[in-house]
N, C-alpha and C positions, 0 to 999 in steps of 0.2 A: 260117191262118184269116183275111178278110175281112169286113164288112160295113159298106154304107153308112149315117152315123149325120151326126140333126141336131148344129148346132156352132152354139153362140149368142156375141156381142161383144157386151159392157159399159164402159160408161163409168161410173170415177168420178174425183175428186179423189184427184188425184196429192198425198195427203199420207198422215203415215205413220197403219198401225191402220185403212187401210181395205182393207181385203186378209181382212187379222182378221176384221171387221165381216163380212165377207161370206161367210165362211167360216162364224161362228159362227152366221148367217142360216138360211145351207144348212144346219147340221147341225141346228139348231133345226126343222129344216120336214120333214126327213131325208131329203134328196137328195143321193143319191152321183153322186160325178165320175167319169170312167174317164179327160180329162185336164183340168189349168187350168194357164194361161199365164197371164203380163201382161206388160207394160215400161211405166215413161213415155212418156208420147206431148207432146204438146204444149197451151199451154193451162194447165196446172197438171192435167191430166188423165192418166191411165191405163189403158190399154185392158185388157182382161183376156177369154181366150175360155176358156167352158167345154165341154166336151163332160160331157152327163149319160147315167144308167146309159136313168133314163128320162126323154126328150126331154118327154110332158105331163105330168110332173111339175115338172120342170123351168117350165116355161109358167105352170103355174096358181103356182107361188110369184114367177115374175117378178113377176106379175099385182098376186100378194095382197100384196110386196113393193115395188108400183108403181116396179118398176127397168125404167128400160127399156134394150131388147133387137133387136138385129139381129139372125135368123138362118139362117143356110147350109147347108150341106154336108160335112163328111169323110169319107175317106176310110178306118178304122181295125184296121192290123191286126196281128196278135200270133201269134207261133208260137217254140217254142224256138230260142234265139239256136244255131247252129251257123258261126259267124264266120262275115263276106263274106253275110251276108241282106241286108243292106240295101241295099248293092253292090250284087248279082244281082238287087235288088228296081227299083235305079236305074237301074241299065242298061238293063231290060227295059219299062220305062216311056221308058224317051230312046231305044229304036229304035224303036218304034214314032211314036215325033214327036213325043210329050208334054211339055209344057212345065208341069212343074209351078208352082203357085203360090207352094206355102209347105208347109215340114213341119215336123213334130217327131218324134225321135223316140230310145228307151230303149233299154237295154236292163239288167234285173235279174233278181240268182239267176238266171241262166242265159234269162231269155225277154226275148224282143225283141217292141219292138211302136212303132208309129208311127201316125201323122198327114199325111194325108195331100189337098192342096189342088189341085184343078187346075180350069181354063176348065169351066164345065157340057157345051161342043160335047164335051167330050173323056168324059166323063161314062161314053158306052155302051164306049167302048174301054178305057176303063180297068179297068171292068168284067171284058170280054170277057178280057185281065191276065192280071186278076188272079185267076178263074175258072180261067185255064188253068193259071197259077203253083202253085194251090192243088192240081190236082188230078195235075198232075204231079207233086207233094210226097208224094201219097197211093201213088199206082203205085209211086214207086222203093223 
């Protein structure tokens, strides 16, 4: 299963406790996330990427919390982990000539999930590939 979803980039001070404060604020606002990751960047700033369950709820939270965000889109894939799921997905994308910009992937408790980023000009092709892959998985 896959869907294209909004993701949000937030810059915070690279200091102890900033992510904990952000997480607490998200919880208080009842904003659930499908994904969250980040890293220390430069000039004392850390970059965090959030993929919320509800983009509109996250936008409202960011406005009310006076957080500056940048919005983009990612492809969120989930399915049972049958071993080699990620490899098959990446090979299909590469065979179509799509160069991914980034990926985050994890397998937990027999479930595989990943977020894929591609250039917007490749989105239509990527959607067709993901639809075809999902259809062939259902027909098996």
